[in-house]
C-alpha positions as CSV (number, residue, x, y, z in Angstrom):
1,M,79.8,116.3,90.0
2,M,76.7,115.6,92.0
3,H,75.4,117.7,94.9
4,S,77.1,116.8,98.2
5,S,73.8,115.6,99.8
6,T,74.2,112.4,97.9
7,G,77.4,111.6,99.7
8,T,79.8,112.0,96.8
9,T,83.6,112.4,96.8
10,S,85.1,115.7,95.5
11,S,88.7,116.6,95.0
12,D,89.2,117.7,98.7
13,C,86.6,115.9,100.7
14,Q,84.5,112.7,101.0
15,H,81.0,113.0,102.3
16,L,79.7,110.3,104.5
17,N,77.0,107.9,103.2
18,A,74.1,106.8,105.3
19,A,75.9,103.8,106.9
20,D,78.9,106.0,107.7
21,R,76.6,108.5,109.4
22,L,75.0,105.8,111.5
23,M,78.5,104.7,112.6
24,L,79.3,108.4,113.4
25,V,76.3,108.6,115.7
26,A,77.4,105.5,117.5
27,H,81.0,106.8,117.7
28,K,79.9,110.1,119.2
29,G,77.6,108.3,121.6
30,M,80.4,106.1,122.8
31,R,82.8,109.1,123.2
32,G,80.1,110.9,125.2
33,I,80.3,108.1,127.9
34,D,84.1,108.2,128.0
35,H,84.5,105.3,125.6
36,A,87.5,105.5,123.1
37,G,85.0,105.3,120.3
38,F,83.7,102.8,117.7
39,L,87.1,101.3,116.8
40,S,88.2,98.2,115.0
41,Q,91.6,96.5,114.4
42,T,93.1,94.1,112.0
43,H,96.2,92.1,112.9
44,V,98.6,90.6,110.3
45,W,101.0,88.0,111.8
46,L,104.0,87.6,109.5
47,R,106.5,84.8,109.4
48,G,109.4,87.2,108.9
49,R,110.5,90.8,109.0
50,L,109.0,93.6,106.9
51,D,111.2,96.3,105.4
52,P,110.0,99.4,107.2
53,A,111.3,101.7,104.4
54,C,109.3,99.8,101.8
55,L,106.2,99.7,104.0
56,K,106.4,103.5,104.5
57,L,106.7,104.0,100.7
58,A,103.6,101.9,100.2
59,L,101.7,103.8,102.9
60,A,102.7,107.1,101.2
61,R,101.4,105.8,97.9
62,L,98.2,104.6,99.7
63,H,97.7,108.2,100.9
64,T,98.2,109.6,97.5
65,A,95.6,107.3,96.1
66,Y,93.2,107.6,99.0
67,P,93.8,110.9,100.9
68,V,90.9,110.1,103.2
69,V,93.3,108.0,105.4
70,T,94.6,111.1,107.1
71,A,91.5,113.2,106.7
72,R,89.7,115.2,109.4
73,L,85.9,115.0,109.9
74,E,83.9,118.1,109.4
75,D,80.4,117.9,110.9
76,P,78.4,121.1,110.6
77,G,75.4,119.6,112.4
78,G,71.8,119.7,111.6
79,R,70.8,118.1,108.3
80,A,74.2,119.0,106.6
81,V,76.2,115.9,105.5
82,P,79.5,115.4,107.4
83,C,82.6,114.9,105.3
84,W,86.1,113.8,105.6
85,R,88.3,116.8,104.7
86,H,91.5,115.8,103.0
87,R,94.8,117.2,104.2
88,P,97.1,117.3,101.1
89,G,100.3,118.0,103.1
90,A,99.7,115.2,105.6
91,R,101.4,111.8,105.5
92,P,100.5,108.6,107.2
93,V,102.8,107.6,110.1
94,L,104.1,104.1,110.7
95,H,104.3,103.5,114.5
96,E,107.1,101.1,115.2
97,S,107.8,99.3,118.5
98,T,109.9,96.4,119.6
99,L,108.3,93.9,122.0
100,L,110.3,91.9,124.6
101,A,108.6,88.5,124.1
102,A,107.6,86.6,121.0
103,D,104.3,85.1,122.2
104,D,100.8,86.4,121.7
105,A,100.6,88.2,125.1
106,P,102.6,91.4,124.4
107,V,100.9,91.8,121.0
108,L,97.5,91.5,122.5
109,H,98.4,93.8,125.4
110,T,99.4,96.5,122.8
111,A,96.2,96.0,120.9
112,E,94.1,96.2,124.1
113,R,95.7,99.6,125.0
114,L,95.1,100.8,121.4
115,F,91.4,100.0,121.9
116,E,91.4,102.2,125.0
117,K,93.1,105.2,123.3
118,P,90.4,107.7,122.4
119,L,90.0,108.7,118.7
120,D,88.5,112.1,117.9
121,H,87.8,112.6,114.2
122,D,88.5,116.4,114.3
123,R,92.2,115.9,115.3
124,D,93.1,112.2,114.8
125,D,93.7,110.2,111.7
126,P,90.8,107.7,111.2
127,L,93.3,104.9,110.3
128,T,96.7,104.3,112.0
129,F,99.4,101.8,111.1
130,H,101.5,100.0,113.7
131,L,104.5,97.6,113.1
132,L,105.4,95.4,116.1
133,H,108.8,93.7,116.0
134,L,109.0,90.4,117.9
135,P,112.4,89.2,119.2
136,D,112.3,86.0,117.2
137,G,112.5,87.7,113.8
138,R,108.8,88.1,113.1
139,D,106.6,91.2,112.7
140,V,103.0,91.9,113.4
141,F,101.3,94.6,111.3
142,L,98.3,96.2,113.0
143,L,95.6,98.5,111.5
144,R,93.6,100.5,114.0
145,F,90.6,102.3,112.4
146,S,87.4,104.1,113.0
147,H,84.3,102.3,112.0
148,V,83.1,105.6,110.7
149,L,85.7,105.3,107.9
150,M,85.1,101.7,106.8
151,D,83.3,98.4,107.7
152,G,84.9,95.2,109.1
153,K,85.6,93.6,105.7
154,A,87.3,96.7,104.2
155,P,90.7,96.3,106.0
156,E,91.3,93.2,103.9
157,Y,91.0,95.4,100.8
158,V,93.3,98.0,102.3
159,L,96.0,95.3,102.8
160,K,95.6,94.2,99.1
161,E,95.9,97.8,98.0
162,I,99.1,98.3,100.0
163,N,100.4,95.2,98.3
164,R,99.4,96.4,94.9
165,L,100.8,99.9,95.4
166,L,104.1,98.5,96.6
167,Q,104.4,96.2,93.6
168,E,103.0,98.5,90.9
169,G,104.1,101.9,92.1
170,E,102.1,105.1,92.6
171,S,99.1,105.2,90.3
172,E,95.6,106.5,90.0
173,V,92.9,104.8,92.0
174,R,91.4,102.1,89.9
175,D,87.9,103.1,88.6
176,P,85.3,101.7,91.0
177,H,82.3,99.8,89.8
178,R,80.0,102.3,88.1
179,C,76.2,102.0,87.8
180,E,73.5,104.2,86.4
181,L,70.8,105.9,88.3
182,R,67.4,106.3,86.7
183,A,65.0,109.1,87.3
184,K,62.2,106.7,88.3
185,D,62.3,107.2,92.0
186,A,60.4,110.1,93.6
187,D,62.8,110.4,96.6
188,G,65.9,109.5,94.7
189,L,68.3,111.4,92.5
190,H,66.7,113.0,89.4
191,T,69.7,112.6,87.1
192,V,69.1,110.3,84.2
193,G,72.2,108.5,83.1
194,C,74.4,110.2,85.7
195,A,77.2,107.7,86.7
196,V,77.7,107.1,90.4
197,T,81.2,107.6,91.5
198,A,82.9,106.4,94.7
199,G,80.9,107.6,97.6
200,D,77.4,107.0,96.1
201,E,77.4,103.2,96.3
202,M,74.9,103.1,99.2
203,Q,72.5,105.4,97.4
204,A,73.0,103.5,94.1
205,H,72.3,100.2,95.9
206,L,69.1,101.5,97.3
207,L,68.0,102.8,94.0
208,R,68.2,99.4,92.4
209,F,64.9,98.7,94.2
210,D,61.7,100.6,93.5
211,R,60.3,102.9,96.2
212,K,57.3,100.7,97.0
213,R,59.5,97.7,97.8
214,R,61.9,99.8,99.9
215,V,59.1,101.3,101.9
216,R,57.5,97.9,102.5
217,A,60.8,96.6,103.7
218,A,61.3,99.5,106.1
219,L,57.8,99.1,107.5
220,R,58.6,95.4,108.2
221,V,61.7,96.6,110.2
222,V,59.6,99.0,112.2
223,R,56.9,96.4,113.0
224,S,59.7,93.9,114.0
225,H,60.6,96.3,116.8
226,I,57.1,96.7,118.2
227,R,57.1,94.1,120.9
228,W,57.0,93.8,124.7
229,P,60.4,95.1,125.9
230,Q,62.6,92.3,127.2
231,R,66.2,92.6,128.3
232,P,68.3,89.9,126.5
233,A,70.8,87.8,128.3
234,N,74.4,88.9,128.2
235,M,77.6,88.7,130.2
236,T,77.3,92.0,132.2
237,P,76.1,91.5,135.8
238,R,72.8,93.4,136.5
239,E,74.4,95.3,139.4
240,L,76.9,96.9,137.0
241,D,74.2,99.1,135.5
242,E,76.5,102.0,134.6
243,W,78.5,102.1,131.3
244,L,81.8,100.3,131.6
245,V,84.3,101.0,128.8
246,R,87.7,99.7,130.1
247,P,90.0,97.9,130.6
248,Y,89.8,96.0,127.3
249,G,90.6,92.4,127.0
250,I,91.2,90.2,123.9
251,A,91.0,86.4,123.7
252,L,91.7,84.3,120.6
253,R,91.0,80.7,119.5
254,Q,91.7,78.9,116.3
255,L,90.3,75.7,114.8
256,T,92.8,73.5,112.9
257,V,92.4,73.0,109.2
258,E,90.8,69.6,109.8
259,Q,88.4,71.0,112.4
260,T,87.4,73.8,110.1
261,D,86.8,71.4,107.2
262,A,84.7,69.2,109.5
263,L,82.7,72.3,110.6
264,L,82.1,73.4,107.0
265,E,80.9,69.9,106.1
266,R,78.6,69.9,109.1
267,A,77.2,73.2,107.9
268,K,76.7,71.8,104.4
269,G,74.9,68.8,105.8
270,L,72.6,70.9,108.0
271,F,71.9,73.9,105.7
272,G,72.8,72.8,102.2
273,F,75.7,75.2,102.0
274,A,79.1,75.6,103.7
275,N,78.3,78.8,105.7
276,P,79.2,78.3,109.4
277,T,77.5,81.5,110.6
278,P,74.5,79.8,112.2
279,L,76.8,77.3,113.9
280,I,79.1,80.0,115.3
281,L,76.2,82.1,116.5
282,A,74.4,79.1,118.1
283,A,77.6,78.2,119.9
284,A,78.0,81.8,121.1
285,F,74.4,82.0,122.4
286,R,74.7,78.7,124.2
287,A,78.0,79.8,125.8
288,V,76.3,82.9,127.1
289,A,73.3,80.9,128.3
290,R,75.7,78.7,130.3
291,H,77.8,81.4,131.8
292,A,75.6,84.5,132.0
293,P,75.9,86.1,135.5
294,L,72.1,86.2,135.8
295,A,69.9,83.1,135.9
296,T,68.0,82.4,132.7
297,N,64.7,80.7,132.1
298,S,63.1,79.1,129.1
299,R,61.7,82.5,127.9
300,T,65.0,84.4,128.2
301,I,65.9,86.1,124.9
302,F,69.3,86.0,123.1
303,Q,69.7,88.4,120.3
304,T,72.2,90.2,118.1
305,D,72.6,92.0,114.8
306,L,74.3,90.1,111.9
307,P,76.3,92.4,109.6
308,L,76.1,91.7,105.8
309,N,78.7,92.8,103.3
310,L,77.0,94.3,100.3
311,R,79.9,94.1,97.9
312,P,79.4,91.5,95.1
313,P,81.8,88.5,95.1
314,G,85.2,89.5,93.7
315,R,84.6,93.3,94.1
316,M,86.7,95.4,96.6
317,E,85.1,98.8,96.1
318,P,84.2,100.8,98.0
319,I,87.2,100.4,100.4
320,F,87.0,103.5,102.6
321,R,83.3,103.3,103.1
322,N,80.8,101.4,105.2
323,F,79.0,99.3,102.6
324,M,76.9,96.9,104.6
325,S,73.5,96.2,106.1
326,F,72.3,93.9,108.8
327,I,69.6,91.6,110.0
328,Q,68.4,90.8,113.5
329,I,68.7,87.3,115.0
330,R,66.8,86.2,118.1
331,A,66.3,82.9,120.0
332,R,64.8,81.9,123.3
333,A,66.7,79.9,125.9
334,D,64.5,76.8,125.4
335,E,65.5,76.9,121.7
336,L,69.2,76.5,122.5
337,N,69.2,73.2,124.3
338,S,70.5,71.2,121.3
339,F,73.4,72.7,119.4
340,E,72.4,71.4,116.0
341,A,68.7,72.2,116.5
342,A,69.6,75.7,117.5
343,A,71.9,76.2,114.5
344,R,69.1,75.0,112.2
345,L,66.6,77.4,113.8
346,L,69.0,80.4,113.5
347,N,69.7,79.5,109.8
348,T,65.9,79.4,109.2
349,R,65.5,82.8,110.9
350,M,68.4,84.3,108.9
351,R,66.8,83.0,105.6
352,D,63.4,84.4,106.8
353,Q,64.9,87.8,107.4
354,L,66.5,87.9,104.0
355,R,63.3,86.7,102.3
356,S,61.5,89.5,104.1
357,A,64.1,92.0,102.9
358,I,64.9,93.1,106.4
359,D,68.4,94.0,105.1
360,L,66.9,96.3,102.5
361,G,64.6,97.7,105.1
362,N,67.5,98.5,107.4
363,L,69.3,100.2,104.6
364,Q,66.2,102.3,103.9
365,M,65.9,103.2,107.6
366,M,69.5,104.3,107.6
367,H,68.9,106.5,104.6
368,L,65.8,108.1,106.2
369,M,67.3,108.5,109.7
370,A,70.8,109.8,108.6
371,P,69.8,113.5,108.6
372,H,68.3,113.2,112.1
373,A,71.5,112.6,114.1
374,R,70.2,113.8,117.5
375,L,67.1,111.6,117.4
376,L,69.2,108.7,116.2
377,H,71.8,109.3,119.0
378,R,69.1,109.1,121.7
379,H,67.6,106.0,120.2
380,I,70.9,104.2,119.9
381,L,72.1,105.0,123.5
382,T,68.7,104.0,124.9
383,Q,68.7,100.7,123.1
384,M,72.3,100.0,124.0
385,K,71.5,100.6,127.7
386,N,68.1,99.1,128.2
387,Q,68.0,96.4,125.5
388,P,71.6,95.5,124.7
389,F,72.6,92.7,122.4
390,T,73.6,89.4,123.9
391,L,76.9,90.1,122.4
392,G,78.3,92.0,119.4
393,F,78.8,89.6,116.5
394,G,80.3,89.4,113.0
395,F,81.4,86.6,110.7
396,L,83.7,88.0,108.0
397,G,83.7,84.8,105.9
398,P,86.8,83.6,104.1
399,A,89.6,86.2,104.0
400,T,90.0,87.9,100.6
401,A,92.1,85.9,98.2
402,G,95.7,87.0,97.8
403,L,96.5,87.9,101.5
404,E,98.7,84.9,102.1
405,Q,101.6,87.3,101.4
406,F,102.0,90.9,102.6
407,C,104.8,93.2,101.4
408,G,106.9,90.2,100.4
409,Q,106.4,88.2,103.7
410,E,104.3,85.1,104.3
411,V,101.3,85.8,106.4
412,D,100.7,83.2,109.1
413,R,97.6,84.6,110.9
414,L,95.0,87.2,110.2
415,Y,92.6,88.6,112.8
416,S,89.9,91.3,112.8
417,L,88.5,92.6,116.0
418,N,85.7,95.0,116.9
419,S,84.9,97.4,119.8
420,A,83.4,96.2,123.0
421,I,81.3,98.0,125.6
422,S,79.4,97.0,128.7
423,P,76.6,96.2,128.5
424,P,76.7,93.7,126.8
425,G,80.4,93.3,127.7
426,T,81.6,91.1,124.8
427,T,82.0,91.2,121.0
428,L,82.8,88.0,119.0
429,Q,84.2,88.1,115.5
430,A,85.2,85.2,113.2
431,I,87.2,84.9,110.0
432,Q,88.6,82.0,107.9
433,F,92.2,82.3,106.8
434,R,94.5,79.7,105.4
435,G,91.8,77.1,105.9
436,R,91.4,77.8,109.6
437,L,88.6,79.4,111.4
438,N,89.8,82.2,113.8
439,L,87.6,83.4,116.7
440,M,88.4,86.9,118.2
441,L,86.7,88.0,121.4
442,T,87.0,91.5,122.7
443,F,85.6,92.2,126.2
444,I,85.4,94.8,129.0
445,E,87.3,93.2,131.8
446,S,85.6,95.3,134.6
447,A,82.4,93.5,133.6
448,V,83.6,90.2,132.2
449,P,86.8,89.0,134.0
450,R,89.4,87.5,131.8
451,P,88.9,83.9,133.2
452,T,85.2,84.2,132.4
453,A,86.0,85.4,128.9
454,D,88.3,82.5,128.3
455,L,85.7,80.1,129.6
456,L,83.1,81.6,127.3
457,L,85.3,81.2,124.3
458,D,86.3,77.6,125.3
459,R,82.5,76.7,125.4
460,V,82.1,78.1,121.9
461,M,85.0,75.9,120.7
462,E,83.5,72.9,122.4
463,D,80.4,73.1,120.3
464,L,82.2,73.9,117.1
465,I,84.6,71.0,117.2
466,Q,82.3,68.3,118.7
467,A,82.0,65.2,116.6
């Protein structure tokens, strides 16, 4: 087995990779200002009732296959690599509750309170399971998880694994994709032909590129941040200059199948491929420009990071890992006047970022900065406070195939939501499921009142469904 500094998995612990460690720094920073932490949720709306006994059996099998789901984080500090320490005697708990109404409101209220519940990795499970019984005979299965454990796409794979383990019975974890490291990289791992097991995927991905290319990409990232500081527009009023972390709000919108098809055709006509990301982001920037509490001018900046899933198409592994990078997207207010022109511009900038290997540069920067948690902590908090995003953003693409059923029940809706903090006050996520585009907005209601959040999401919808 490789040395722990590479972030490998051993029999009793799983070391964090570079992206996990970045999320840990963000989580600790958020907990330090009384935020609940860097949390995410996935909601599975079912058309019928689940059998709790079968679900508990599947969760026990999930724990046997992936003991990290009940692990505790050990962080020695300094340059030592934190790890998830397995607890062999632990078992995942299914939290059941019965709601009094069958509409969205009580489910979302439950989810909002779960976003406000602090998660401390040294005493809490990084993933919790909740089954909400509605009075009309339906259930909602809810995953609440730490972003330190996994990225936003991974819960879809968790759901597939629960399905598989329920159907196939307890079994060994399937062998993850394996790749070879070569001793050609001066700052890499000097083990010729040593297979990379689960936990080394981020390192292995980096080592696919030669050192010179990675360094050049990282320098481009550094140069991209050397500019005159300018505070981007967002939904937090300037007078609310202290951190605001609660109460949480959630707002949802859904395009019909016909509206989603029309949006994808529109994307194909504008960009040559049916990826609606630039359209959704253009609509979001334009909505903030219209409803931001501070007046904007033609030079006002709108910006966010766009996460990128690094798993090849058709591959689930790694599941309980962050396996992603990101690129930065910016636009000025005077570039947002026309919806389609703004979408074309954002698509061009996304392509430019990818051609410039900014995603690779950010991976390399994560790798270099991971051992310097204190420095990274100060940098992240300073950036979040002084130059926050316009909004948090993520498009998860089409949901993973095979999630139309969960534990024997038809799935009607699937949502994935991410943490919010003020500033900037809002986070927008999107996912396609059963041919429909779902929009999920989380917000801090003390900064962005619920009517304002609803209005913001309605403006996004207006752009997306316009003829």
